[in-house]
PASEBA-1860 file (N, C-alpha, C; in nm, 3 decimals):
! residues 313
1> MKFPKVYS> -0.989/-0.048/0.845/-0.996/0.029/0.964/-1.111/-0.018/1.050 ~ -1.091/-0.055/1.179/-1.196/-0.096/1.259/-1.248/0.023/1.347 ~ -1.371/0.037/1.364/-1.431/0.135/1.447/-1.406/0.102/1.590 ~ -1.410/0.198/1.686/-1.391/0.169/1.834/-1.499/0.081/1.889 ~ -1.613/0.080/1.823/-1.725/-0.013/1.870/-1.815/-0.042/1.746 ~ -1.904/-0.134/1.760/-1.997/-0.167/1.649/-2.104/-0.059/1.639 ~ -2.130/-0.011/1.523/-2.239/0.093/1.499/-2.346/0.025/1.409 ~ -2.462/0.082/1.414/-2.580/0.034/1.334/-2.574/0.101/1.198
9> LSHISDLI> -2.640/0.027/1.107/-2.657/0.081/0.973/-2.717/0.217/0.969 ~ -2.826/0.235/1.044/-2.892/0.366/1.048/-2.802/0.479/1.103 ~ -2.717/0.440/1.197/-2.627/0.541/1.258/-2.526/0.596/1.144 ~ -2.472/0.502/1.069/-2.374/0.536/0.965/-2.445/0.612/0.849 ~ -2.573/0.566/0.824/-2.654/0.638/0.724/-2.672/0.781/0.760 ~ -2.705/0.800/0.883/-2.729/0.941/0.933/-2.589/1.029/0.924 ~ -2.484/0.955/0.956/-2.358/1.024/0.958/-2.320/1.081/0.813 ~ -2.358/1.010/0.706/-2.317/1.053/0.571/-2.440/1.098/0.495
17> NSKFIGPD> -2.556/1.107/0.568/-2.680/1.148/0.504/-2.715/1.069/0.372 ~ -2.718/0.943/0.386/-2.756/0.862/0.271/-2.871/0.775/0.302 ~ -2.931/0.714/0.198/-3.034/0.605/0.219/-2.966/0.480/0.259 ~ -3.047/0.390/0.321/-2.992/0.258/0.346/-3.099/0.157/0.316 ~ -3.051/0.030/0.281/-3.137/-0.080/0.259/-3.090/-0.191/0.343 ~ -3.174/-0.227/0.442/-3.135/-0.332/0.540/-3.199/-0.304/0.670 ~ -3.178/-0.392/0.768/-3.228/-0.357/0.901/-3.165/-0.240/0.963 ~ -3.237/-0.155/1.032/-3.184/-0.041/1.105/-3.062/-0.068/1.191
25> DFPISGIN> -3.078/-0.184/1.261/-2.973/-0.221/1.362/-2.869/-0.315/1.296 ~ -2.855/-0.321/1.169/-2.756/-0.413/1.105/-2.618/-0.368/1.154 ~ -2.535/-0.461/1.205/-2.410/-0.414/1.273/-2.293/-0.380/1.171 ~ -2.219/-0.283/1.201/-2.103/-0.237/1.109/-1.985/-0.223/1.207 ~ -1.881/-0.280/1.175/-1.761/-0.273/1.267/-1.640/-0.203/1.204 ~ -1.644/-0.156/1.072/-1.537/-0.092/1.019/-1.552/-0.062/0.875 ~ -1.449/0.001/0.810/-1.447/0.029/0.666/-1.318/-0.026/0.615 ~ -1.322/-0.075/0.488/-1.204/-0.124/0.429/-1.210/-0.130/0.273
33> EIHVVEKG> -1.093/-0.131/0.219/-1.086/-0.137/0.067/-1.111/-0.285/0.037 ~ -1.143/-0.308/-0.102/-1.189/-0.433/-0.145/-1.092/-0.547/-0.121 ~ -0.960/-0.524/-0.119/-0.863/-0.630/-0.109/-0.842/-0.672/0.038 ~ -0.895/-0.596/0.133/-0.877/-0.635/0.281/-1.004/-0.638/0.358 ~ -1.121/-0.634/0.289/-1.247/-0.627/0.358/-1.273/-0.757/0.441 ~ -1.344/-0.748/0.550/-1.377/-0.852/0.630/-1.527/-0.845/0.667 ~ -1.584/-0.948/0.716/-1.726/-0.939/0.761/-1.743/-0.830/0.860 ~ -1.847/-0.751/0.842/-1.877/-0.632/0.926/-1.830/-0.502/0.872
41> DIVFVDHP> -1.746/-0.520/0.763/-1.692/-0.389/0.707/-1.786/-0.324/0.596 ~ -1.764/-0.196/0.578/-1.819/-0.126/0.462/-1.713/-0.118/0.352 ~ -1.750/-0.150/0.225/-1.665/-0.122/0.113/-1.742/-0.028/0.018 ~ -1.675/0.054/-0.053/-1.741/0.149/-0.146/-1.716/0.107/-0.289 ~ -1.811/0.133/-0.378/-1.796/0.108/-0.522/-1.887/0.210/-0.595 ~ -1.822/0.273/-0.699/-1.897/0.379/-0.769/-1.892/0.366/-0.921 ~ -1.860/0.243/-0.967/-1.861/0.209/-1.108/-1.917/0.074/-1.136 ~ -2.011/0.070/-1.236/-2.079/-0.057/-1.257/-1.984/-0.180/-1.286
49> KYYDKALN> -1.871/-0.145/-1.344/-1.772/-0.249/-1.369/-1.735/-0.329/-1.247 ~ -1.738/-0.266/-1.131/-1.689/-0.333/-1.005/-1.804/-0.373/-0.912 ~ -1.927/-0.351/-0.954/-2.042/-0.381/-0.864/-2.032/-0.526/-0.813 ~ -2.025/-0.619/-0.912/-2.025/-0.763/-0.866/-1.918/-0.797/-0.768 ~ -1.795/-0.749/-0.792/-1.682/-0.773/-0.705/-1.708/-0.726/-0.560 ~ -1.764/-0.600/-0.553/-1.797/-0.549/-0.421/-1.911/-0.625/-0.354 ~ -2.012/-0.653/-0.429/-2.134/-0.722/-0.373/-2.098/-0.865/-0.329 ~ -2.012/-0.929/-0.398/-1.971/-1.067/-0.361/-1.846/-1.073/-0.274
57> SKASVILI> -1.792/-0.962/-0.226/-1.682/-0.959/-0.138/-1.717/-1.007/-0.001 ~ -1.622/-1.005/0.088/-1.648/-1.036/0.231/-1.719/-0.919/0.304 ~ -1.728/-0.803/0.246/-1.787/-0.684/0.304/-1.936/-0.711/0.349 ~ -1.983/-0.662/0.456/-2.121/-0.677/0.490/-2.210/-0.569/0.441 ~ -2.151/-0.445/0.416/-2.220/-0.333/0.375/-2.147/-0.272/0.249 ~ -2.231/-0.254/0.142/-2.174/-0.191/0.020/-2.225/-0.045/0.008 ~ -2.138/0.047/0.009/-2.161/0.188/-0.015/-2.159/0.210/-0.167 ~ -2.277/0.234/-0.219/-2.285/0.227/-0.371/-2.376/0.345/-0.419
65> NKIVDFPE> -2.359/0.372/-0.552/-2.435/0.483/-0.614/-2.556/0.443/-0.687 ~ -2.613/0.328/-0.656/-2.731/0.277/-0.731/-2.793/0.167/-0.649 ~ -2.921/0.162/-0.641/-2.993/0.053/-0.577/-2.982/-0.066/-0.670 ~ -2.928/-0.181/-0.617/-2.910/-0.306/-0.694/-2.948/-0.422/-0.602 ~ -2.969/-0.540/-0.665/-2.990/-0.658/-0.588/-2.859/-0.699/-0.521 ~ -2.872/-0.747/-0.396/-2.752/-0.782/-0.318/-2.773/-0.910/-0.247 ~ -2.667/-0.982/-0.215/-2.680/-1.112/-0.151/-2.742/-1.106/-0.010 ~ -2.803/-1.212/0.028/-2.860/-1.221/0.160/-2.755/-1.211/0.264
73> GKALLVSD> -2.786/-1.140/0.370/-2.699/-1.117/0.480/-2.615/-0.994/0.472 ~ -2.638/-0.916/0.359/-2.565/-0.792/0.338/-2.665/-0.675/0.338 ~ -2.611/-0.553/0.336/-2.696/-0.426/0.336/-2.628/-0.329/0.243 ~ -2.709/-0.234/0.204/-2.657/-0.120/0.120/-2.665/0.018/0.187 ~ -2.567/0.095/0.158/-2.575/0.243/0.184/-2.572/0.304/0.044 ~ -2.680/0.379/0.011/-2.696/0.429/-0.127/-2.667/0.577/-0.120 ~ -2.560/0.621/-0.201/-2.507/0.758/-0.202/-2.494/0.800/-0.350 ~ -2.507/0.934/-0.365/-2.482/0.989/-0.495/-2.331/1.002/-0.523
81> DPFRDFNK> -2.243/0.989/-0.422/-2.100/0.996/-0.436/-2.032/0.907/-0.325 ~ -2.021/0.777/-0.353/-1.964/0.688/-0.252/-1.819/0.731/-0.216 ~ -1.737/0.773/-0.307/-1.604/0.815/-0.276/-1.602/0.920/-0.169 ~ -1.688/1.030/-0.189/-1.694/1.142/-0.096/-1.741/1.087/0.045 ~ -1.841/1.000/0.047/-1.889/0.957/0.171/-1.807/0.851/0.244 ~ -1.729/0.776/0.165/-1.625/0.698/0.235/-1.526/0.783/0.307 ~ -1.488/0.894/0.246/-1.399/0.988/0.308/-1.460/1.056/0.435 ~ -1.593/1.076/0.428/-1.660/1.133/0.546/-1.653/1.032/0.666
89> ITKYFNSF> -1.673/0.906/0.634/-1.666/0.802/0.741/-1.513/0.800/0.797 ~ -1.416/0.802/0.715/-1.282/0.798/0.753/-1.249/0.919/0.838 ~ -1.292/1.032/0.798/-1.259/1.155/0.871/-1.328/1.159/1.013 ~ -1.452/1.104/1.018/-1.523/1.100/1.143/-1.455/1.010/1.247 ~ -1.408/0.890/1.198/-1.350/0.802/1.291/-1.195/0.811/1.306 ~ -1.133/0.880/1.214/-0.986/0.887/1.213/-0.942/1.025/1.163 ~ -0.991/1.125/1.232/-0.956/1.262/1.185/-0.811/1.302/1.216 ~ -0.752/1.389/1.144/-0.616/1.428/1.164/-0.600/1.497/1.306
97> KSSNNQIS> -0.498/1.457/1.376/-0.477/1.511/1.509/-0.332/1.573/1.509 ~ -0.322/1.702/1.524/-0.199/1.761/1.529/-0.121/1.728/1.654 ~ 0.006/1.752/1.644/0.093/1.722/1.761/0.178/1.848/1.789 ~ 0.189/1.873/1.920/0.260/1.994/1.963/0.407/1.960/2.007 ~ 0.442/1.830/1.998/0.579/1.792/2.040/0.648/1.714/1.931 ~ 0.781/1.720/1.931/0.846/1.642/1.832/0.832/1.495/1.859 ~ 0.824/1.453/1.980/0.790/1.317/2.010/0.666/1.315/2.091 ~ 0.560/1.261/2.035/0.426/1.273/2.096/0.428/1.205/2.231
105> NSSKIGAS> 0.344/1.259/2.325/0.337/1.195/2.458/0.264/1.057/2.452 ~ 0.193/1.033/2.342/0.126/0.912/2.338/0.203/0.799/2.271 ~ 0.324/0.831/2.230/0.413/0.734/2.165/0.477/0.649/2.277 ~ 0.518/0.527/2.231/0.584/0.434/2.326/0.719/0.392/2.263 ~ 0.825/0.413/2.342/0.961/0.391/2.282/1.031/0.287/2.374 ~ 1.078/0.179/2.318/1.125/0.067/2.394/1.266/0.098/2.459 ~ 1.300/0.015/2.547/1.426/0.033/2.622/1.545/0.021/2.527 ~ 1.644/0.106/2.548/1.773/0.112/2.475/1.759/0.166/2.331
113> SIIQPNCF> 1.633/0.207/2.289/1.622/0.262/2.158/1.673/0.414/2.159 ~ 1.729/0.453/2.052/1.791/0.586/2.040/1.711/0.664/1.937 ~ 1.666/0.783/1.974/1.599/0.876/1.877/1.689/0.997/1.873 ~ 1.749/1.012/1.752/1.841/1.122/1.730/1.770/1.261/1.716 ~ 1.842/1.370/1.724/1.773/1.498/1.728/1.698/1.526/1.586 ~ 1.596/1.609/1.604/1.514/1.659/1.494/1.429/1.554/1.429 ~ 1.397/1.444/1.505/1.306/1.353/1.458/1.162/1.392/1.494 ~ 1.057/1.342/1.414/0.919/1.365/1.460/0.864/1.219/1.478
121> IGNNVTIG> 0.811/1.202/1.593/0.730/1.078/1.630/0.591/1.108/1.655 ~ 0.495/1.061/1.571/0.354/1.105/1.581/0.283/1.033/1.698 ~ 0.147/1.058/1.694/0.064/1.007/1.789/0.052/0.850/1.785 ~ 0.051/0.789/1.897/0.023/0.646/1.920/0.126/0.562/1.833 ~ 0.247/0.608/1.816/0.348/0.531/1.752/0.414/0.441/1.857 ~ 0.451/0.316/1.819/0.511/0.233/1.902/0.649/0.191/1.844 ~ 0.753/0.204/1.915/0.887/0.166/1.872/0.947/0.065/1.971 ~ 0.999/-0.050/1.922/1.047/-0.154/2.005/1.184/-0.120/2.070
129> ENCIIHSN> 1.245/-0.230/2.115/1.372/-0.216/2.187/1.493/-0.211/2.088 ~ 1.593/-0.147/2.131/1.732/-0.150/2.059/1.718/-0.097/1.915 ~ 1.632/0.002/1.899/1.617/0.065/1.762/1.702/0.183/1.753 ~ 1.751/0.234/1.633/1.816/0.353/1.616/1.738/0.433/1.504 ~ 1.683/0.549/1.550/1.608/0.636/1.453/1.696/0.757/1.432 ~ 1.760/0.766/1.311/1.853/0.878/1.294/1.787/1.014/1.269 ~ 1.862/1.114/1.266/1.806/1.251/1.260/1.718/1.275/1.135 ~ 1.618/1.364/1.159/1.531/1.410/1.054/1.436/1.295/0.992
137> VSIYDNTI> 1.416/1.197/1.067/1.317/1.101/1.036/1.182/1.142/1.080 ~ 1.077/1.127/0.998/0.940/1.150/1.036/0.863/1.023/1.043 ~ 0.798/0.994/1.157/0.724/0.865/1.173/0.582/0.911/1.201 ~ 0.484/0.888/1.112/0.349/0.947/1.130/0.270/0.856/1.230 ~ 0.150/0.901/1.260/0.068/0.840/1.370/0.041/0.697/1.341 ~ 0.036/0.616/1.450/-0.010/0.481/1.458/0.086/0.380/1.393 ~ 0.206/0.422/1.362/0.307/0.337/1.314/0.354/0.238/1.418 ~ 0.378/0.115/1.378/0.428/0.015/1.473/0.568/-0.038/1.423
145> IGDNVIIN> 0.672/-0.017/1.508/0.809/-0.062/1.472/0.853/-0.165/1.576 ~ 0.914/-0.273/1.520/0.953/-0.382/1.610/1.097/-0.353/1.672 ~ 1.158/-0.456/1.715/1.289/-0.444/1.783/1.407/-0.441/1.684 ~ 1.517/-0.384/1.718/1.639/-0.385/1.643/1.625/-0.329/1.498 ~ 1.545/-0.225/1.487/1.519/-0.157/1.359/1.605/-0.034/1.353 ~ 1.667/-0.017/1.230/1.746/0.101/1.201/1.679/0.183/1.091 ~ 1.656/0.312/1.115/1.596/0.399/1.013/1.687/0.517/0.993 ~ 1.743/0.531/0.873/1.834/0.634/0.846/1.777/0.772/0.812
153> SGTVIGGE> 1.857/0.883/0.807/1.819/1.018/0.804/1.723/1.053/0.681 ~ 1.629/1.131/0.706/1.540/1.188/0.602/1.430/1.094/0.558 ~ 1.415/0.983/0.619/1.306/0.887/0.577/1.172/0.925/0.642 ~ 1.068/0.897/0.564/0.937/0.928/0.610/0.852/0.798/0.613 ~ 0.806/0.763/0.730/0.728/0.643/0.751/0.577/0.688/0.783 ~ 0.491/0.640/0.696/0.347/0.662/0.721/0.282/0.773/0.651 ~ 0.345/0.826/0.543/0.279/0.930/0.460/0.149/0.885/0.399 ~ 0.078/0.985/0.350/-0.058/0.952/0.289/-0.041/0.870/0.159
161> AFYYKKRE> -0.144/0.785/0.131/-0.148/0.713/0.007/-0.165/0.800/-0.114 ~ -0.108/0.763/-0.219/-0.125/0.831/-0.346/-0.240/0.771/-0.415 ~ -0.362/0.820/-0.387/-0.487/0.765/-0.427/-0.587/0.873/-0.456 ~ -0.623/0.894/-0.581/-0.702/1.016/-0.623/-0.810/0.973/-0.712 ~ -0.925/1.049/-0.705/-1.035/1.037/-0.805/-1.039/1.169/-0.882 ~ -1.042/1.148/-1.016/-1.037/1.265/-1.102/-1.178/1.322/-1.120 ~ -1.190/1.452/-1.089/-1.319/1.519/-1.101/-1.303/1.628/-1.214 ~ -1.410/1.687/-1.254/-1.409/1.800/-1.349/-1.329/1.921/-1.292
169> TGYDQLLS> -1.336/1.927/-1.158/-1.262/2.039/-1.090/-1.121/2.011/-1.051 ~ -1.076/1.884/-1.073/-0.952/1.842/-1.028/-0.940/1.710/-0.969 ~ -0.856/1.677/-0.876/-0.840/1.553/-0.818/-0.886/1.554/-0.667 ~ -0.963/1.455/-0.630/-1.001/1.440/-0.483/-0.915/1.329/-0.426 ~ -0.865/1.339/-0.310/-0.773/1.242/-0.247/-0.862/1.149/-0.160 ~ -0.837/1.015/-0.171/-0.902/0.924/-0.069/-0.816/0.931/0.046 ~ -0.883/0.957/0.163/-0.809/0.981/0.286/-0.750/0.846/0.339 ~ -0.633/0.855/0.405/-0.570/0.736/0.453/-0.593/0.720/0.605
177> AGRVIIED> -0.636/0.600/0.643/-0.665/0.575/0.778/-0.592/0.445/0.824 ~ -0.503/0.397/0.747/-0.423/0.282/0.780/-0.298/0.306/0.854 ~ -0.214/0.203/0.860/-0.087/0.211/0.937/0.036/0.160/0.850 ~ 0.156/0.180/0.911/0.272/0.104/0.866/0.316/0.020/0.978 ~ 0.350/-0.100/0.947/0.409/-0.199/1.043/0.547/-0.242/0.993 ~ 0.649/-0.216/1.076/0.778/-0.252/1.039/0.826/-0.360/1.149 ~ 0.856/-0.478/1.097/0.883/-0.587/1.192/1.029/-0.584/1.235 ~ 1.063/-0.678/1.323/1.202/-0.684/1.382/1.306/-0.689/1.274
185> DVHIGSST> 1.425/-0.623/1.318/1.547/-0.644/1.241/1.546/-0.588/1.098 ~ 1.459/-0.483/1.077/1.451/-0.423/0.942/1.548/-0.304/0.950 ~ 1.620/-0.285/0.834/1.706/-0.170/0.810/1.643/-0.086/0.694 ~ 1.633/0.046/0.716/1.580/0.133/0.610/1.674/0.248/0.583 ~ 1.711/0.273/0.459/1.809/0.374/0.425/1.759/0.513/0.437 ~ 1.842/0.608/0.391/1.804/0.752/0.392/1.708/0.784/0.285 ~ 1.620/0.880/0.320/1.524/0.942/0.226/1.439/0.840/0.151 ~ 1.401/0.737/0.222/1.307/0.636/0.175/1.170/0.680/0.223
193> TIDRGVTG> 1.063/0.652/0.151/0.924/0.679/0.192/0.841/0.562/0.189 ~ 0.770/0.535/0.298/0.679/0.423/0.312/0.540/0.472/0.344 ~ 0.438/0.465/0.251/0.309/0.517/0.269/0.224/0.421/0.357 ~ 0.139/0.482/0.441/0.052/0.394/0.519/-0.063/0.343/0.433 ~ -0.129/0.242/0.484/-0.242/0.187/0.415/-0.354/0.281/0.405 ~ -0.444/0.275/0.315/-0.564/0.351/0.302/-0.656/0.311/0.416 ~ -0.686/0.183/0.437/-0.764/0.143/0.547/-0.696/0.029/0.621 ~ -0.593/-0.032/0.558/-0.522/-0.150/0.619/-0.378/-0.105/0.653
201> DTTIGKGS> -0.289/-0.207/0.637/-0.152/-0.189/0.686/-0.057/-0.200/0.566 ~ 0.037/-0.117/0.566/0.162/-0.140/0.484/0.264/-0.210/0.572 ~ 0.319/-0.324/0.527/0.401/-0.408/0.615/0.537/-0.427/0.557 ~ 0.645/-0.418/0.637/0.778/-0.450/0.598/0.816/-0.566/0.686 ~ 0.839/-0.688/0.627/0.869/-0.808/0.705/0.996/-0.816/0.778 ~ 1.005/-0.906/0.870/1.122/-0.926/0.958/1.246/-0.949/0.873 ~ 1.352/-0.874/0.914/1.479/-0.894/0.852/1.504/-0.839/0.710 ~ 1.401/-0.766/0.664/1.426/-0.706/0.530/1.506/-0.582/0.528
209> KLDNLIQI> 1.585/-0.557/0.429/1.675/-0.438/0.426/1.644/-0.355/0.300 ~ 1.613/-0.231/0.325/1.578/-0.131/0.219/1.686/-0.030/0.204 ~ 1.726/0.002/0.082/1.835/0.097/0.056/1.777/0.240/0.067 ~ 1.856/0.336/0.025/1.815/0.485/0.017/1.725/0.504/-0.100 ~ 1.641/0.607/-0.091/1.567/0.659/-0.200/1.471/0.553/-0.262 ~ 1.397/0.487/-0.176/1.297/0.388/-0.218/1.156/0.436/-0.185 ~ 1.058/0.405/-0.274/0.921/0.449/-0.252/0.839/0.321/-0.239 ~ 0.770/0.306/-0.122/0.679/0.186/-0.100/0.533/0.240/-0.098
217> GHDTFIGE> 0.453/0.197/-0.178/0.315/0.249/-0.185/0.225/0.186/-0.078 ~ 0.108/0.244/-0.059/0.010/0.208/0.042/-0.038/0.061/0.025 ~ -0.055/0.005/0.140/-0.112/-0.134/0.154/-0.021/-0.241/0.088 ~ 0.099/-0.211/0.068/0.194/-0.314/0.011/0.241/-0.400/0.124 ~ 0.270/-0.523/0.095/0.317/-0.621/0.187/0.452/-0.669/0.137 ~ 0.559/-0.645/0.216/0.691/-0.692/0.184/0.729/-0.808/0.286 ~ 0.763/-0.919/0.239/0.785/-1.036/0.326/0.921/-1.028/0.402 ~ 0.959/-1.133/0.453/1.080/-1.150/0.541/1.206/-1.164/0.457
225> CCLIASQT> 1.311/-1.097/0.505/1.446/-1.111/0.445/1.447/-1.073/0.300 ~ 1.376/-0.970/0.262/1.384/-0.913/0.125/1.495/-0.806/0.119 ~ 1.555/-0.791/0.001/1.663/-0.692/-0.016/1.621/-0.604/-0.132 ~ 1.610/-0.474/-0.108/1.558/-0.381/-0.205/1.659/-0.270/-0.224 ~ 1.703/-0.247/-0.344/1.813/-0.150/-0.367/1.754/-0.016/-0.409 ~ 1.841/0.084/-0.418/1.806/0.227/-0.428/1.722/0.255/-0.555 ~ 1.633/0.354/-0.536/1.549/0.407/-0.646/1.445/0.311/-0.701 ~ 1.418/0.206/-0.624/1.307/0.121/-0.652/1.174/0.185/-0.616
233> AVAGCVVI> 1.074/0.179/-0.699/0.944/0.228/-0.671/0.844/0.118/-0.675 ~ 0.768/0.096/-0.566/0.672/-0.009/-0.555/0.535/0.052/-0.529 ~ 0.441/0.030/-0.617/0.310/0.090/-0.615/0.226/0.031/-0.499 ~ 0.103/0.076/-0.488/0.019/0.028/-0.384/-0.033/-0.117/-0.402 ~ -0.068/-0.182/-0.299/-0.133/-0.310/-0.290/-0.047/-0.414/-0.359 ~ 0.086/-0.410/-0.354/0.177/-0.516/-0.404/0.207/-0.612/-0.298 ~ 0.225/-0.743/-0.334/0.276/-0.836/-0.237/0.408/-0.891/-0.290 ~ 0.510/-0.870/-0.205/0.643/-0.928/-0.233/0.671/-1.026/-0.129
241> ENNVTIWG> 0.682/-1.147/-0.171/0.695/-1.269/-0.083/0.843/-1.269/-0.022 ~ 0.860/-1.366/0.059/0.996/-1.372/0.139/1.115/-1.388/0.050 ~ 1.229/-1.338/0.094/1.360/-1.359/0.026/1.357/-1.312/-0.114 ~ 1.287/-1.209/-0.152/1.295/-1.150/-0.285/1.406/-1.045/-0.288 ~ 1.486/-1.040/-0.391/1.589/-0.940/-0.419/1.549/-0.850/-0.535 ~ 1.545/-0.719/-0.508/1.513/-0.623/-0.610/1.625/-0.524/-0.624 ~ 1.692/-0.514/-0.738/1.803/-0.426/-0.765/1.748/-0.287/-0.806 ~ 1.845/-0.191/-0.823/1.814/-0.051/-0.835/1.718/-0.016/-0.955
249> QVGISSGV> 1.641/0.086/-0.933/1.557/0.150/-1.033/1.443/0.057/-1.090 ~ 1.406/-0.042/-1.013/1.297/-0.126/-1.055/1.168/-0.056/-1.030 ~ 1.070/-0.068/-1.122/0.945/-0.012/-1.105/0.833/-0.128/-1.099 ~ 0.750/-0.125/-1.002/0.646/-0.227/-0.984/0.511/-0.175/-0.982 ~ 0.423/-0.218/-1.075/0.280/-0.171/-1.081/0.194/-0.218/-0.967 ~ 0.084/-0.154/-0.945/0.001/-0.184/-0.830/-0.062/-0.321/-0.846 ~ -0.088/-0.384/-0.732/-0.173/-0.509/-0.734/-0.104/-0.633/-0.778 ~ 0.020/-0.628/-0.807/0.092/-0.757/-0.856/0.157/-0.828/-0.733
257> TIGESAIL> 0.185/-0.953/-0.753/0.259/-1.037/-0.656/0.395/-1.083/-0.714 ~ 0.501/-1.067/-0.632/0.629/-1.119/-0.670/0.658/-1.234/-0.581 ~ 0.680/-1.354/-0.644/0.687/-1.476/-0.578/0.824/-1.494/-0.489 ~ 0.815/-1.585/-0.404/0.927/-1.605/-0.310/1.057/-1.629/-0.378 ~ 1.165/-1.570/-0.335/1.302/-1.587/-0.377/1.323/-1.541/-0.525 ~ 1.233/-1.461/-0.581/1.250/-1.405/-0.710/1.364/-1.299/-0.706 ~ 1.432/-1.277/-0.816/1.535/-1.169/-0.832/1.491/-1.085/-0.955 ~ 1.485/-0.954/-0.920/1.455/-0.857/-1.027/1.583/-0.777/-1.048
265> LAKSGVSK> 1.639/-0.783/-1.171/1.759/-0.711/-1.198/1.732/-0.563/-1.224 ~ 1.840/-0.485/-1.219/1.817/-0.335/-1.218/1.745/-0.282/-1.344 ~ 1.667/-0.181/-1.322/1.584/-0.107/-1.429/1.478/-0.192/-1.496 ~ 1.434/-0.297/-1.424/1.325/-0.374/-1.471/1.192/-0.311/-1.448 ~ 1.098/-0.339/-1.536/0.961/-0.282/-1.517/0.855/-0.395/-1.506 ~ 0.788/-0.396/-1.389/0.696/-0.516/-1.361/0.551/-0.465/-1.362 ~ 0.474/-0.532/-1.462/0.333/-0.490/-1.473/0.242/-0.613/-1.450 ~ 0.299/-0.727/-1.418/0.216/-0.841/-1.394/0.276/-0.929/-1.285
273> SLKGHTTY> 0.210/-1.020/-1.226/0.260/-1.105/-1.122/0.369/-1.202/-1.175 ~ 0.460/-1.233/-1.092/0.579/-1.312/-1.131/0.591/-1.427/-1.034 ~ 0.623/-1.545/-1.090/0.641/-1.664/-1.004/0.782/-1.651/-0.930 ~ 0.791/-1.724/-0.824/0.923/-1.716/-0.748/1.030/-1.804/-0.803 ~ 1.144/-1.789/-0.734/1.268/-1.873/-0.769/1.309/-1.853/-0.908 ~ 1.301/-1.732/-0.964/1.330/-1.709/-1.101/1.389/-1.566/-1.108 ~ 1.493/-1.545/-1.193/1.549/-1.416/-1.222/1.488/-1.346/-1.341 ~ 1.458/-1.213/-1.330/1.390/-1.138/-1.429/1.466/-1.012/-1.464
281> YGVPVSEV> 1.441/-0.972/-1.590/1.508/-0.845/-1.635/1.428/-0.789/-1.756 ~ 1.429/-0.655/-1.766/1.374/-0.591/-1.883/1.245/-0.507/-1.861 ~ 1.207/-0.438/-1.964/1.077/-0.356/-1.968/1.006/-0.389/-2.094 ~ 0.892/-0.460/-2.091/0.837/-0.522/-1.974/0.928/-0.642/-1.927 ~ 0.921/-0.674/-1.800/1.007/-0.778/-1.748/0.975/-0.918/-1.807 ~ 1.088/-0.996/-1.826/1.069/-1.137/-1.865/1.180/-1.206/-1.802 ~ 1.172/-1.343/-1.810/1.281/-1.434/-1.752/1.409/-1.389/-1.811 ~ 1.518/-1.384/-1.734/1.642/-1.319/-1.774/1.707/-1.378/-1.895
289> RTAYKEMA> 1.698/-1.511/-1.911/1.764/-1.571/-2.031/1.683/-1.534/-2.159 ~ 1.550/-1.521/-2.147/1.469/-1.477/-2.262/1.502/-1.336/-2.294 ~ 1.516/-1.254/-2.195/1.551/-1.110/-2.208/1.681/-1.091/-2.283 ~ 1.784/-1.169/-2.235/1.918/-1.159/-2.292/1.917/-1.206/-2.437 ~ 1.843/-1.311/-2.470/1.833/-1.363/-2.609/1.774/-1.252/-2.692 ~ 1.666/-1.183/-2.644/1.606/-1.085/-2.728/1.696/-0.957/-2.750 ~ 1.776/-0.927/-2.649/1.873/-0.815/-2.663/1.979/-0.854/-2.766 ~ 2.024/-0.983/-2.763/2.125/-1.027/-2.861/2.069/-1.021/-2.999
297> MIKRLPEL> 1.942/-1.061/-3.020/1.879/-1.049/-3.150/1.859/-0.907/-3.204 ~ 1.830/-0.821/-3.112/1.817/-0.678/-3.150/1.952/-0.623/-3.201 ~ 2.058/-0.662/-3.133/2.190/-0.615/-3.173/2.226/-0.669/-3.314 ~ 2.163/-0.780/-3.350/2.205/-0.825/-3.488/2.107/-0.776/-3.600 ~ 2.009/-0.693/-3.564/1.918/-0.648/-3.663/1.986/-0.575/-3.779 ~ 2.080/-0.484/-3.756/2.148/-0.412/-3.868/2.215/-0.511/-3.963 ~ 2.281/-0.619/-3.910/2.344/-0.717/-3.995/2.237/-0.797/-4.073 ~ 2.129/-0.831/-4.020/2.020/-0.900/-4.085/1.957/-0.819/-4.192
305> FEKIKKFT> 1.938/-0.683/-4.170/1.886/-0.599/-4.273/1.979/-0.590/-4.392 ~ 2.100/-0.591/-4.372/2.203/-0.582/-4.477/2.192/-0.707/-4.560 ~ 2.183/-0.817/-4.494/2.168/-0.948/-4.572/2.047/-0.950/-4.653 ~ 1.927/-0.893/-4.591/1.803/-0.884/-4.673/1.814/-0.798/-4.789 ~ 1.882/-0.684/-4.776/1.906/-0.590/-4.880/1.975/-0.662/-5.004 ~ 2.085/-0.733/-4.967/2.160/-0.804/-5.071/2.077/-0.909/-5.137 ~ 2.000/-0.972/-5.064/1.914/-1.083/-5.117/1.807/-1.033/-5.214 ~ 1.755/-0.913/-5.182/1.641/-0.861/-5.262/1.690/-0.783/-5.388
313> K> 1.815/-0.755/-5.397/1.871/-0.674/-5.509/1.867/-0.766/-5.636
END
């Protein structure tokens, strides 16, 4: 998330009531998570395991819970609770704004697009030309939708990220300040949910088709001309490259990459990145021929046990 203008290190320090190490006027232009940080951004880290990754990222400012050595050209914001203070910054620059209309006055809807009854279109939403948004669709703030997009009934675009920190008192949510971007010629089925990015964008690429009852997690990128069938669940920060086919009830863990033109057969479970131009199946997923051979061997186990019994008698 980029700020509306560049702020100084001391200004952000005052905002969250933290210490800072670096020049007072050190420039800060936004906040972002580690996987999308750019020069000028703040990134937060609250566990020693991830200190090095944060300190050596593209981020210019590290919001951290301990004073540590840091690379030249960077600065620190030192907080007893970086997670809490990251949320403070998000809330200050991107606070929730209620809407009094079903279609916000700040939304922009292109020529020939049809919005069916009982839809909610939030603040600063942009919808392109020749789109059809069917009844009972909710499109949250700042979503960008291209041309020739069809979204079927009951779908929610731009819900909050499922991102929590466990405390002794329960779970604290990391606030979402990102967007959803849906490119041209995308079709989305009924009762599908696409969460917005925490600080970046969740993107559905041009020409991709999503079935009913699909969950797409925060900050996930889906490439062009992908086909995703019903009841698939994609966690946050996943990259699905162009022309990937995913059949029903597939589960994909966070942070993995699915290579171009891969095919995931139904009910597969993906916990690691997969190369493209290959068909996969199983839990955990493996190349389909390997998976089928393993299934065939499992079916033969009773027969093999009987042979072993006779041999050992």
